[in-house]
VEXNU-251345 format. One line per field, with one value per atom (N, C-alpha, C): x, y, z; atom name. Coordinates in nm, 4 decimals. Last residue first. Example, Ala and Ser with C-alpha at 12.3 -4.5 7.8 and 13.67 -1.06 7.14 Angstrom:
VEXNU-251345
px [1.2850	1.3670	1.2900	1.3190	1.2300	1.3200] $
py [-0.2250	-0.1060	0.0030	-0.5690	-0.4500	-0.3300] $
pz [0.7080	0.7140	0.7870	0.7800	0.7800	0.7800] $
site [N	CA	C	N	CA	C] $
END
This chain:
VEXNU-251345
px [-1.2337	-1.2979	-1.2608	-1.1909	-1.2231	-1.2949	-0.9757	-1.0541	-1.0682	-0.8524	-0.9099	-0.9931	-0.7732	-0.8268	-0.8911	-0.4727	-0.6188	-0.6662	-0.1988	-0.2610	-0.4119	-0.1409	-0.1169	-0.1922	-0.3613	-0.2697	-0.2620	-0.4575	-0.4295	-0.3312	-0.7000	-0.5876	-0.5755	-0.7947	-0.8115	-0.6844	-0.9755	-0.8573	-0.8886	-1.0804	-1.1051	-0.9730	-1.2077	-1.0979	-1.1492	-1.4023	-1.2712	-1.2892	-1.6099	-1.5873	-1.4457	-1.5991	-1.7160	-1.7002	-1.4129	-1.3938	-1.5089	-1.3791	-1.5097	-1.4973	-1.1515	-1.1598	-1.2859	-1.2102	-1.1684	-1.1858	-1.2587	-1.3686	-1.3333	-1.0004	-1.1096	-1.2270	-0.8715	-0.8281	-0.9392	-0.9987	-1.0074	-0.9666	-0.9220	-1.0603	-1.0745	-0.6095	-0.6844	-0.8242	-0.5747	-0.5774	-0.6544	-0.5952	-0.4940	-0.4975	-0.7935	-0.7999	-0.7016	-0.7247	-0.8312	-0.8408	-0.4059	-0.4932	-0.5989	-0.2990	-0.3508	-0.4462	-0.0324	-0.1289	-0.1692	0.0396	0.0391	-0.0709	0.2419	0.1260	0.1444	0.3395	0.3622	0.2322	0.3635	0.3000	0.3308	0.4846	0.4766	0.4116	0.4730	0.5966	0.5968	0.2784	0.2762	0.4073	0.2817	0.3637	0.3660	0.0965	0.2388	0.3305	-0.1398	-0.1039	0.0454	-0.1335	-0.1283	-0.0878	-0.1510	-0.0356	-0.0220	-0.4081	-0.2786	-0.1595	-0.6440	-0.5876	-0.4438	-0.6999	-0.6849	-0.6177	-0.7242	-0.6196	-0.5937	-0.9517	-0.8234	-0.7073	-1.1492	-1.1106	-0.9769	-1.1415	-1.1009	-1.0663	-1.0357	-1.1096	-1.0579	-0.8806	-0.9909	-1.0703	-0.7040	-0.6516	-0.7605	-0.8063	-0.8152	-0.7684	-0.7316	-0.7531	-0.7695	-0.6813	-0.7377	-0.7774	-0.4438	-0.5085	-0.5527	-0.3835	-0.4115	-0.4896	-0.1437	-0.2611	-0.2747	-0.0266	-0.0235	-0.1535	0.1937	0.0629	0.0769	0.4110	0.3867	0.2398	0.4323	0.4080	0.3769	0.2627	0.3779	0.3355	0.0536	0.0788	0.1989	0.0646	-0.0549	-0.0246	0.3130	0.2855	0.1707	0.2724	0.3822	0.3565	0.0577	0.0402	0.1489	0.1902	0.0745	0.0534	0.3778	0.4234	0.3112	0.2032	0.2920	0.3403	0.0822	0.0000	0.0870] $
py [0.5273	0.4489	0.3024	0.8433	0.7111	0.6353	1.1131	1.0352	0.8938	1.2271	1.3182	1.2459	1.2107	1.1384	1.2363	1.3678	1.3677	1.2879	1.3910	1.3253	1.3164	1.5024	1.5823	1.5257	1.2746	1.3849	1.4726	0.9570	1.0430	1.1505	0.7659	0.8543	0.9521	0.4391	0.5718	0.6506	0.1618	0.2460	0.3843	-0.1609	-0.0194	0.0535	-0.4654	-0.3733	-0.2320	-0.4803	-0.4808	-0.5171	-0.2662	-0.3800	-0.3710	-0.0608	-0.1469	-0.2720	0.1477	0.0399	-0.0590	0.3984	0.3504	0.2459	0.4751	0.5010	0.4432	0.3970	0.5345	0.5698	0.1213	0.2131	0.3568	0.0312	0.0011	0.0955	0.1188	0.1690	0.1477	-0.0297	0.1170	0.1792	-0.2918	-0.2520	-0.0995	-0.3391	-0.3034	-0.2523	-0.6037	-0.4604	-0.4366	-0.8614	-0.8326	-0.6877	-0.8576	-0.9617	-0.9358	-0.6618	-0.6329	-0.7377	-0.5585	-0.6760	-0.6575	-0.2925	-0.3254	-0.4439	-0.1324	-0.2419	-0.2866	0.1775	0.0979	-0.0057	0.3392	0.2533	0.1765	0.6493	0.5488	0.4719	0.6928	0.7257	0.6136	0.5961	0.7423	0.7880	0.3319	0.3832	0.5356	0.0463	0.1916	0.2362	-0.2278	-0.1573	-0.0057	-0.3108	-0.3369	-0.2595	-0.2523	-0.1734	-0.1892	-0.4567	-0.3155	-0.2252	-0.6865	-0.6655	-0.5208	-0.6346	-0.6327	-0.6159	-0.6729	-0.5378	-0.5367	-0.9438	-0.8905	-0.7529	-0.9615	-1.0387	-0.9855	-0.8021	-0.7619	-0.8319	-0.9555	-0.8257	-0.7740	-1.1836	-1.1961	-1.0616	-1.2218	-1.1273	-1.1343	-1.3572	-1.4315	-1.3483	-1.1698	-1.2751	-1.3549	-0.8284	-0.9564	-1.0661	-0.4762	-0.5950	-0.7172	-0.1382	-0.2368	-0.3579	0.0716	-0.0365	-0.1410	0.4108	0.2967	0.1949	0.6078	0.5326	0.4141	0.9291	0.7856	0.7245	1.2032	1.1455	0.9944	1.3029	1.2442	1.2042	1.3756	1.4830	1.4298	1.1478	1.2094	1.3163	1.0074	1.1403	1.2103	0.7638	0.8486	0.9919	0.6598	0.6862	0.7840	0.6357	0.7177	0.7554	0.4530	0.5897	0.6831	0.2279	0.2848	0.4280	0.1806	0.2135	0.2765	0.1166	0.2329	0.2765	-0.1191	0.0000	0.1260] $
pz [-1.5770	-1.6822	-1.6695	-1.4698	-1.4183	-1.5300	-1.4258	-1.5225	-1.4692	-1.2117	-1.3102	-1.4152	-0.8698	-0.9858	-1.0837	-0.7555	-0.7652	-0.8869	-0.7562	-0.6430	-0.6490	-1.0062	-0.8852	-0.7648	-1.1448	-1.1724	-1.0486	-1.2482	-1.1331	-1.1773	-1.3982	-1.4247	-1.3089	-1.3671	-1.3093	-1.3353	-1.4766	-1.4966	-1.4414	-1.4104	-1.3850	-1.4025	-1.5508	-1.5214	-1.4948	-1.2545	-1.3192	-1.4653	-1.0513	-1.1391	-1.1947	-0.8743	-0.8676	-0.9536	-0.6977	-0.7941	-0.7769	-0.5640	-0.6098	-0.7216	-0.4415	-0.5846	-0.6485	-0.1775	-0.2053	-0.3524	-0.2032	-0.1697	-0.2052	-0.2598	-0.3527	-0.3287	-0.0277	-0.1576	-0.2620	0.1721	0.1763	0.0423	0.1156	0.0890	0.0879	-0.0428	0.0775	0.0396	-0.2837	-0.2512	-0.1215	-0.3672	-0.2659	-0.2176	-0.5565	-0.4544	-0.3405	-0.7362	-0.6394	-0.5294	-0.8059	-0.8045	-0.6972	-0.9746	-0.8423	-0.8553	-1.1228	-1.1360	-0.9965	-1.2278	-1.1049	-1.1215	-1.4602	-1.4402	-1.3098	-1.5872	-1.4838	-1.4619	-1.9389	-1.8112	-1.7126	-2.1541	-2.1469	-2.0174	-2.1846	-2.1270	-2.1209	-2.2042	-2.1825	-2.1199	-2.2105	-2.3097	-2.2894	-2.0231	-1.9969	-2.0919	-2.1556	-2.0371	-2.0086	-2.3456	-2.3882	-2.2728	-2.1818	-2.2699	-2.3178	-2.0397	-1.9723	-2.0660	-2.1813	-2.1723	-2.1224	-2.1493	-2.2845	-2.2842	-1.8749	-1.9421	-2.0820	-1.8403	-1.7804	-1.8503	-1.9673	-2.0242	-1.9679	-1.7808	-1.9209	-1.9839	-1.4607	-1.5457	-1.6898	-1.2832	-1.3441	-1.4444	-1.1758	-1.2623	-1.3345	-1.2026	-1.1323	-1.2279	-1.1514	-1.2312	-1.1414	-1.1954	-1.1049	-1.1886	-1.2586	-1.3322	-1.2310	-1.2620	-1.1757	-1.2568	-1.3911	-1.4318	-1.3379	-1.3035	-1.2797	-1.3305	-1.3371	-1.3636	-1.3543	-1.0676	-1.1990	-1.2129	-0.8054	-0.9026	-1.0418	-0.5768	-0.6422	-0.7412	-0.4722	-0.4173	-0.4787	-0.6085	-0.6194	-0.5776	-0.5267	-0.6683	-0.6845	-0.2498	-0.3018	-0.4469	-0.2446	-0.1942	-0.2444	-0.3480	-0.4184	-0.3748	-0.1503	-0.2851	-0.3670	0.0654	0.0742	-0.0644	0.0000	0.0000	0.0000] $
site [N	CA	C	N	CA	C	N	CA	C	N	CA	C	N	CA	C	N	CA	C	N	CA	C	N	CA	C	N	CA	C	N	CA	C	N	CA	C	N	CA	C	N	CA	C	N	CA	C	N	CA	C	N	CA	C	N	CA	C	N	CA	C	N	CA	C	N	CA	C	N	CA	C	N	CA	C	N	CA	C	N	CA	C	N	CA	C	N	CA	C	N	CA	C	N	CA	C	N	CA	C	N	CA	C	N	CA	C	N	CA	C	N	CA	C	N	CA	C	N	CA	C	N	CA	C	N	CA	C	N	CA	C	N	CA	C	N	CA	C	N	CA	C	N	CA	C	N	CA	C	N	CA	C	N	CA	C	N	CA	C	N	CA	C	N	CA	C	N	CA	C	N	CA	C	N	CA	C	N	CA	C	N	CA	C	N	CA	C	N	CA	C	N	CA	C	N	CA	C	N	CA	C	N	CA	C	N	CA	C	N	CA	C	N	CA	C	N	CA	C	N	CA	C	N	CA	C	N	CA	C	N	CA	C	N	CA	C	N	CA	C	N	CA	C	N	CA	C	N	CA	C	N	CA	C	N	CA	C	N	CA	C	N	CA	C	N	CA	C] $
END
């Protein structure tokens, strides 16, 4: 959780990728997400993520992508 908080609260824009190993759309998206090198990506497995993090970002399903800029979510898709 500490590494996630550091990434979220940093000055860089960050893409949070909430995923699950059993999620077919997640599996299909993962290779493309892995190739992103213009933005920092934090992959968060929902099965291991703290519930407070899932609630904070209102993750209702996977995959969920959230763009963070200056510590604030600016796009949720």
